[in-house]
N, C-alpha and C positions, 0 to 999 in steps of 0.2 A: 501375580496380584492377590494381595492376601486382606483378610480383615482381622486387624489385629492391633493392640496397642502397646504391645511390647515393643521396643526398638531393639534390634539387633546388634549386638558387637561389630564396631567398625563404621555403622552407617553415621554420616554424618548431614545427612539431608533425605528428604523424600518429599513423593508427590501423593496427596490424600485427596480420593474423589468423594463426589457427594455421595455415591451408591455404598461408601464406607470402605471401599477397596483402598490399601495403603502399599505404594511402589517405594521401596528403600534403596539408598544408592550413596553417591559420595557428593557432598554439596561442594559447590566452588562459586566464586566470585561473590556477590555481597551475602550478607548475613540478615537473616530476616525471614519473612513469609510475603507471598503475594497471591490472591485469590483471582480466578478467571476462566476462560473457556480454553480446555485443553485440545490443542489441535496439530496435526502432522504435516511438515514439508520435505516434499521429495527430491528437492534441488541438492546438488551434489557441491555447489559454490554460493558464494553471495550471502554469508551469514551475518556479516556486518548490515548489509543492506535490508535482511530480513529483520534484524533486531530492530533497525531503526525506521522501518516502514511504519507510518501511523496506521494503516490499516491494520496494523496488529495491535491494535491498542486493546486491552480488557482480554488479550490471549497468552496463553503460556503455550510455545512451540515445542514440537517434538519432531526433531532431526531425524530421518530414517537414513542419511548417510552418515556412516560410523565415525569417519573422522572429521569432526568441527573442530576448529581453531587452529589447525595444522599450520596454518599459512600468517597468523599471526593477525594483529590490527592496525588501522592506520587513520590518519584523519581524512582520507578521500573516500572510503569506500561507506559513505553512509547517505542516507535519505533525507534526514532530519537532523539538527542540531544534537536532541537528544534521543535514546531509544524509547520505543514506545511498547514493545511486546516486554511483557511482564517479568518473564524468563525461558529458560530454555531446558530441553531433556535430551541428552547424547548417551552413545552407546560406551564410546572411549573417552578417557580421561583427556582434557587438553593438553598437549606437548608444547616442548618449546617452539616457536614458530620458525619456518624454513619457506622464506619469501624474501625476494631483495626490495619488497615494497613494505614489509614489517616493520611498524617503529616501535611495537611492542607485544606483549602476550596477549591473547584474547582473554584469558581469564580474569588477568588485570584490568583491562577495559572494562570488562564487566562489572568488576569490584567498583573501580572509579565511577562508573555509571548508576550505580544501584540497582544492579540487576543479578536475578539468582540462577545459579547453573546447577543441574544433577546429572551427573555421571554413573557408568556402571549399570546402565537400565537396559533391559531387554526393549529395545525400541520397537524391533518387529512384532513381540507380543503385543504391546502397546497401541502399535499402528494399527494393527488387526482389530483389537477390540474396540478402537473409535470406529473404523469401518464397519462393524456390526452392530455397534449399540448407538454410534451416533457420538458427536463430540459432547463431553461429560464437562461440567463444573468442576473444578478442581484446586486445591492449595500445593504450591512447590514451597518448600522450607528448606533451609539451611542453618545447621548451628554446628561451630566446630567440635564443640564437646558432645553433640550428640543429644541434647536434651529436648526432645520432641515431644511436645504434650499430642498425641494422637487425637485422642478424644475431642479436644480443644480445635484441633485442624479439622475434624470432620464437620463439627458444627459450623465452621466459620464457610465449608465448601458448601454446604447445604444452606446456608442463608444468603448466598449470593444470588442474586435474581436472575442472571444469565443475560446474553445479549439479545434476546428478543425482546421489543421495545424500547430497548437502550438507544438514546441518542448520543454518541461519542465523538461526532465532526466537532461541534463548537467547543470541545474540550482539548481539541489538537490542533484544530484550525490556529492560522495567524489571527493576531489581534490589530495588526495594522495593515495598513496598504503599502506596497512598496513595489520597486520595479526589478528587473531580473535581467541580465546580460551576460550570464556565463553559458560558455557551450559544450560541447562534449569533451572528454577525456583524451588525451593522445600521450603515448608513451613517449616519456621525456619531456612533454611539456605541461602534462597536468592537464586542468580545465581551462579553456583557451576562452578570453572573452570576446564576444562581437567588436571588430573593429570596424566603424562607419565607411561606407566608402560613397555614400549617396547623400552623407551629410552636408549643409551648407552653414557658414557662420564662422566665428571665431574659435570655434572647437572642431570645426571639421579635420577628421584625420586621426583626431587623440581619442584612444582607447579608452572606455569608462573602466572604471573599477569593477573588476568580475564580481559576480553574485549579488545578492540582495541590497537595495538600498531604501532609503526613507523615501526618497523621489519619487513622485507620480511619474508612471511612464517609464521609460529607460533611457529616452534621450528626446531634450526638448528644443532640437536643432533642425526642424525640417526632416526628420529621419523620414526616408520612404517605405519603409518596411510595412505591412498590416498590422496592426494593434489587436494584439490577443489580450482579452481580460480572463485570467484564469480565477474561477472560485476556489477557494481552497478549503475543501471538507477534508483536508488530511494528504496532501498532495506529497508526491516525491520529487525530489530535485531534479531527478534524471528525466522527468517528463518537461520540466521548464527548459533543461538544458536541448532536449529534442526540438522543442518548440522555437529555440532561439537558432537550431542548427538549420532548420527548415524553412528560416527566414522571417521569424515573426519577432516583433517587438511586444514584451511581455510585461504585464501589470498584472500583481497577484492581490486579490480583495478578500476578506474573511469570508467564512461560511454563511454568517448572517448579514451579508451584505445586501440591500433591499435593490429591487430594480431600478431606481433613479441612481442610488450610488454606483451601480455598475455602470449605467449609462452616461453618469458625468464623465467617464474617461472616453468617451466616444469609440467603443469599441468595432473594429472591423469583423471580431468573431469572438466568441465566448466560449471558453474550455470549462469543463464539468471535472473536477477531479476525483480522484480514488479519497476512501477514506474508511473509517472503521464503525462498528454498530449497525443497527437495523434502520433501513434506506427509509421505512414507513415513518419511522420517529423523526429522522433528520427531514423527511419529506414535510412536515407541518409546516417549515418556514421555508424551504429550497423549493418545494414544488411551485407554490403560487409566482414566485421570480423567474422561474424556469418558463412557465406558461405564457408569462409577458414577454419573455425575450423572444419566445417563438411567435406572438403575435405581431410582434412588429419587424418581425422577418430575419432577427441576426442568426448568422450561420452558428450551429452548436456542434462541440464535439465534445463526447463525456467517455471516461474512463472507469469501469468498477463501479463503486458507489454512483459516479456521475452516470454511468450507464443504467443503474437503477432508477435513480432520480428521473433522468428523461423518460422511463419507460411509465413511472408512477403520472407524470407530467401529462402523458398523453391518454393517462386512462386505462393502463395496464397493471396487473397487480405482482408484486414481490413475494417471495416466500422463504422461509429458512430452510437451508438445504441440511441433509442428512448428516453429511461428515465434510461438504464443502471441496473447493480444489485450492490446492497449495503446493506448489511445484514450478520446475522451469522446464518441463518436458512437456506439456499440454497439447495435443492435437488438435485443431480446429478447422473445420472444413468451410473454404467459402462458399455461398451461395451462387455465385454469378458464374464462376468458371471452374468450379470442383476442385480447386486445388486446395493444399493442406498446409497451413501454417502452423511450425511449433512454437508455443507460445508460453510465457509466465503467466501464473495464475494466484491469484490471493483471493478468495470469497467466502464465504458461508452464507450468503445469501444470492438469490438470482430474481430473473424477472421471467414471469410466467408467459411462456410463448403462446398460450392458448389464448391469452387474454388480448393480445395485441390487437387495436383497433384496425380498420380497414385501410387506415393512411399510414401504416407502417406495416414493414415485411423485415423478415429474419434474413439478414447479412452473413451470419455465422455461426455455426454449430459443434459445440463440443462433441470429440468423436470418443470419449470417454463414456459420457451418459445420455448424450443427446440434449443437454441443457442448451435454451439460448445463449450464444455467445457473443451477437451483435446484432443492431437493429438500425433500420434507415425508415425517415418519413419519406413518402413520395410526392407531398405537396409542400414541404417545407426544408430548408438547406441544414438538416440536422441528422447526426447520426452517432452511435456510439458502439463499444465494445466492451465486454465484460474482463478480458483478460488485459495484460500489461503490455502493450507494444514499445514502451521504452525500455524494457529488457534490463532490468537491474535489480537481481541478475536473471539473466536468460537469454533465450537465442534471439537474434536481431531480423526474425522475419518479417516484422509488421511494424518495421521504421517507416515503412511507404505511407503510412496513415496520417503522421505528421505533416508530410509532404503534402498529401492531399487536402489535408484541410488547409494548411497554410496558404498553398500554391491556389486554391479556389475563394480567397477572399478577396473581394472588391474588383473581380473580373465581371460583374453582372452590373456594377454600377454604372 
C-alpha cells in the first residue's frame, strides 16, 4: 500500500483508505465509486451469498480465498433480492464459470447489480493490515480508462463517518409484512415449498406458492404449525427456510414493527434476525419492543444483530470489534457439554460478556478470541447466538438451533 496520487499504467481500479493509502488493481463489474468499511472474509465458497447478505450493508469485502467467481452466478444462491455489500476485492481475475449450476459470469452479475470489483490485489497483505490496524474506512473505484482522482477519493474516504453509531437495519429491512413458506434447497429440486399435511378446509393438500407473499402468515386454513414472527433487521432468506424446515409457519415484519404490530399476528415465538450497522443505534427502537415481548413471556431466538439486540434488551452492552469475525470456519465451544461447532460468522460488533446480568448465561464462546458467541436467559424463554446457524455459506453444525427453537414452541401452554 502506497500513498500516491499517480495512477500507474494499466490500473483501472483502486482501493483508497482514509489513511491515504492507495491500492491499485484491475476494476471489474460496475463502473463508479462506493465508500464504506473495508473488511475481510475467509470463506472459500458462497461469494454470492456474502454479497447479498444484508449484514454487509456499508461494507467492502476482501476475500482471502484467491479464486472468487470461478463457479459463476445463478438466481438461487442469493440471500436477498439485491446485493448489499458495496463491492469486493480479490486476488485473481474472475474466470469463465465452471459449474453445472452457473447461469452466467460473476463479473457480469456484479455489473448488472451495480457492484464494483477490484482484482490483482495482494489480499493477504491487505488482510494482515486490517488485522493489525482494524477495519478502515475506504473507497473502491473502477474506471475502464483509468481516470481515477485519488485526491478526491481520499477526501471521500475521510468524510465517511464509519459504522459506529450508524443504524442500517431500517434501510435494508422489508417495508411490508409477508408470509414465507419456502424450504431448504435440494439438488435437482431447488427450493421446496412447504406442503401442508395438517390443514383442513377447501385448500387442504395444496402446496402454496414458494417464497414471499403479501398475505399475513403463510396459511390461513387451520395450519397446525407453530407460528414464528420474524423481525427483519436485515435477514437472510436461508434463515427463513430453516425455520420452515424445522416446522414453523413464518410471518416477516419490518425492523420498526411495534410490539402491538408483532402481537397482532399471535406469534408462538419471535425471531430476531441478523442485520448491519451498530446495534446500539438500531436498539433505540428495537430494544423496547424486545423488552415488551420478554415481559409477556414470548419465546425469543436471535441471530447476529438479533443476538446483540437481545443483549442490549437485558441490560448488557455491545462494542465495536477490532476486525470483526467474517468467514465459514469459526470454531465455537458450547458451554454445556464442551463440544465445538464450526460456524459461519459475519459481525463487527459483539456483546460484552462481562456486562451480562445475573439472569443470563453464556452458552457459546468463540475459540478464536474468547468473545461471547451465545447467551440464554435463565428466567425467560429467550436465547441467541452471534454466529449464523443457517450456514449460507458455511458448515451445518448448528442447524439444531432452529429445531430446538421451533420444537419448544407451544409445549408449555
